[in-house]
N, C-alpha and C positions, 0 to 999 in steps of 0.2 A: 322766866325766859324760856322760850321754846326753840328747839333745833329743827331745822328742816333738812331732810335728806333727799337728794336728787338721785334717782336711779337711772343711770345711763345704760342704754342697751349695749350689750357687747356684740360687736360685729365679728363673727367667725368667718375667716377667709379660708375657703377650701381650695387648695391647689391640687388640681387633678392633671397628671402628666398625660401627654398624648399616648395612645395605645401603641404597643410595639408593632412594627410593620410585619406583614405576613408574606409568605412566599407566593410566587406566581402560580397560576393554575394552568393545566393543559400544555405544559412545555413540550415541544416537539422539534426534532431536528429533521430537516428535509435536505437531501443532497440531490443535485441535478447531475446529469451526465456531463462529463468533461468534453469540451469541444475539440476539434482536430488540432487547433493551436490556441494559445492564450491561457486563460485561467479557468479553473473549475469554481463552482459556486455552491456554497452551503448556506442554508437559511434556517434560522432559529425563530420559531413563533411561540406565542404564549398568550394567556389571558391575565390581565392585571389582578393583583390580590383583591380579596373581597373588601378590605378596608383601605383600598388605595385612595389617596387624595393628591390631586395634581399639584397643589400648592406646597406640599411637604415631601412627597415621595419621588425617588429617582431610581430608574433601573440601571444596572451595571452588568456588562457582559465581559467575560474573559475567555478568549479562545487560545487553547494550547495545542501545539502539534507535538506528537510523541517524538522523543521521550519527555522533554521539558522545555520546549521552545515557545515563548509567547508570540503569537502571530498578531493578535489584536486585542485591545481593551477599548470599550466604548460605553457611552451612555445614550442608547437609542431613545428617541423621544416617543416612539410608538410601541407597538407590541410585536415587533419583528426586527431581526438584525441579520445582516448578510456578511459572510466571510468569503473573500476571494482568495483561492489557493492556487499557487503556481502549478501548472499542469505537470504531473509526474510523467516519467517515460512510459511508453506504451506497455500496458499490462501491469504496471506497478501502482501502488496505493499510497496515498498520504492519509494519515489518520491522527486523531487526537481527542480532546475533550473540550466542552464548552460549559461554563457555569454562569447562571443567572442569579443576581442578587438584587434586593431592594433595600435602599437606605431611606431614613426618615429624619427630618430635622428634629433635633432634640434627643436623638438616640445615637450613641456612639457605635453600636453594633449594626449588623445587617442581617436580613433574612435571605438565605440562599437555598436554591434548589440543589439537589445532588448533581454532580457533574454528569453530563450526557456525552456519549461517544458519537463522533462523526467520522466519516471516511469518504474519500473520493478515489475512484479508480479510473485510470485512463485506458479506455478500450484499445485493443489492437485493431487498427483499421484494415479494410480489405486490401489484400496484396495482389497486384497484377504481376504474376511471376513471368508472364510472357514478355513484358517490356521493362521491368524494373531491374532485376538482378538475374544473372545466369551463372551456372557453375562453369568455371574455366579449366578445372582439372581435378584430379583425385590424388590425394596424398596418402600413401600406404605406410603404415607403421606396424612393426619395425621395418625399416627400409632394407635391412639385411639380417640374416641369421644363419645358423649352422646346426644341423642335426646329424647325429652320428649313430649308425646302426652297428651293433656289436658283431653281428654275423651277416656276411654278405648274402643278399637275397631274402633277408628276413625283414618284415615290416618294422618300421620305426616304433619303438615302444611308446606308451602313453607319456612317459616322462620326457620324451623328446618331441612331443607335439608342440606346435607353435600357433598361437592365436594371432591372426592377421586382422588389421583394422584399416578401414578406408574412411577418409575424411574429405568432404567436398571443399574445394578451394574457390574463392571468388576474386573478381578483378580488383576489389578493394584491398586485397592482401589478407582478408579474414579467412579463417578456416572453420568449418562448421562440424557439427556432430549430430547425427540423426537421432531424435528422441523417439522412443517406441513405448507403446502401452505395456509391453511385457518386460520392460526394464532394459538396461543397457549392460553390456559386458563390463565387468569390473576391470579387466585388462585394458579394454579400449578407453574406458573412462579415465583410467590412470594415465594412459599415454596422451590422451587429449588434454588433460589438465596440466601435463608437463609442458605444453606449448605456452609461449608468452601470453599474458593476459590481454595484451593489445591485439594479438592475433585472434583470440577467442571472443573479442568484443563485437559480436554480430549484431546487425540491425534486425528489427522485427521481420523485414522482408527477406533478409538472408536466411534467418532461422526457419522461416516458413518454407523456403526452397530446400534447405538442408533436410527438412523433415520428409521431403518427397524423394530423396535420393536413395536408391537401393542398388548395391553393387552385387553382381553375380560373379562368383569366383569359378575358375577352372584351373586344372593342373595338368601338367605333362609329365609323365613318368611317375606319378604318385596319385594319391587320393586327397580330396579336399571336400569338406562339408560346408555348406552355406546356410547361414541363419536366415529364417524366413523374414521377409519384409512385410510385416502386418501391423497396420495401425500407427497413428500418430496421436499425441495428446490433443484433447479437444480444447 
């Protein structure tokens, strides 16, 4: 009696997982100028990862406005994403970060680029001071004071000197403070900040006018020195 042995080929199945997704290349943030009204625009552009596959890979963007406010999350189909940011007040800036990640079917993780910073600044538009706002008066602070000379006919000593401050007033009820390149008087700065915040809430046009106001002082029966009116911030 003979035995026959059949050798059956063993089929080895090799299961190879899809490779991990890679990060995008050439990621760039581009900000456009803010319009006079409406919204500002920030654009994120990039090149797809070298192992990108349309059937399995998806881009994800996350836009954050500082300090930690989510403005937008998206899955852009192309290689660009646009964020519309509410226009900040004149001269102010909105800023934050944006992160770009790729996910792939079969993988639970994602490949992310380092967060990139973005910022938009609303420029201060040209101010026609001849037609927009005008100074309606000058407020002097302090409005009254008393100095005492210890000896008649002798000049008042330094300790009895008084700093006078002049603030331009507008028809809106706002009161301004001229900014100068050489800095402002600490005394006048303190007196101005003592005014209600609503009174100090100048528009950009009013501040531009306040920066041009220079008061020349004169005295009767005494002496007074005037600080030079030189320069305003650029």
